[in-house]
N, C-alpha and C positions, 0 to 999 in steps of 0.2 A: 504494500500500500504506500501511497505518497501522502505526506502530511504538510500542511502549511503550519509554520512555526513562527510565533511572534519573536522578533529580534530585540525589541526594547519594551520596557514596561509601558502600558497604556496609562495615561494620567488618570488619577482617581477623580471621580465626580461625586461630591457629597450626596448621600441619599440614594445613590444608584446601585448599591450593592457591590459585589466583587467585580473587579475588572481584570482583564488578562494581563499577565506578567511575562517578562522575558522567558522564553523557553516553552510557554504554553502552546499546546496543540490547538489550532483554530478549527481545522476541519481535516478530513481525509478523503481521498478518492482512489480509485484503482490505479495501478501502475500504468504509465503512459497517458495519463490525463492531460488534456490540453488546457493548462493553466493560463489564465488571462494575463495581460501585461501588467495590470494593477497588482495582482497577486504575486507575480514574479518580481515586481519592483519593490514591494513593501514587506515581503515576508521571506523567510527561508523556506525552502522546500526540501524535505528529507524523505528518503525511501527507507522503509523499515519492513523487513520480511515478517508479516503477521497475517492472521486471518481477519475477516471482517469483524467478527465478534471481539477480538483483541483490540482492533482499531477503535471500535465503539467505546470500549472500556477506557482507552487512553484519552478519549475526548469527552468523558463524563465530567460534569461539574459536581462539586460537593454542595449539598443543599441541606436545609433544615426547615421544619415547619414553624411558622410564626403566625401569631394572631393579627389579622388586619382589621383595625377598628372600622374603616369605611365599609368593608365587605361583610363584617361581622362573621368572619370564618377564618380558618387557618389556610395559609397559602405557603407555597414553597418559595424560599428565598435562597439565592445563591450565596454561599459564604466563601467558597473558593472556586474561581472560574474553572479550573481543571484540577482533578485529583492527581494527575500525573503530568510531568513536564519533562522537557529535554534539557539537560545541563549543557547549554550551548558552549560554555567556556571549556568544558571537558571533552567535547567531541573532537576526535582526531580526524581531520579531513585531509583528503588528498590535495587540497588547495587551501589557500589562506581564507579564513572566515571573513576577512575584510571585504571580500567580493560581495558577501551578503549585505554589508552595510553601505555599499556604494549605491546610492539611489539612481545613478545614471545607468548602471549596468544591471540588466535583468538577472535574477537569481538563477544559478545553476542548480540542478537537482543533485543532491549528494546522498550517499548511502551511509547509514549508521547501523550499528549492531542493535538487535532487538533489546528493548529496555524492559 
C-alpha cells in the first residue's frame, strides 16, 4: 500500500480537537496510485508492504466518547489524529529526506519497512 504522510505538524486550532502531526498517516491507496500534484507536493508518500486491513489500522484515529450539551448525547471526539505514525526522522531512505521538504519538487515514493 502507499500512504500519504504529513511532513510537518499541522497548526492547532483551538476547539477543533486533535490535528495531524509530523509522521501521521493521512490516507492510503493501493500500490501504483496516481497521486495528484497537490498530494505529491505537500506530503511524503511511502510504500509499506501490508494488507488493506493493516493499512486501515494505521490510519485509525484514537477517539473517546464525550457528552455534547447542544446535542444532549454522547459523541465521538478525536483525541489523537492517528494511533500510529511514521518516525520520519528515523526512516532510512535511499535518498535524502530533504527532497520531501522541497515544495518545488514533487514527492518521490519511497519504501519503508512495515511498522
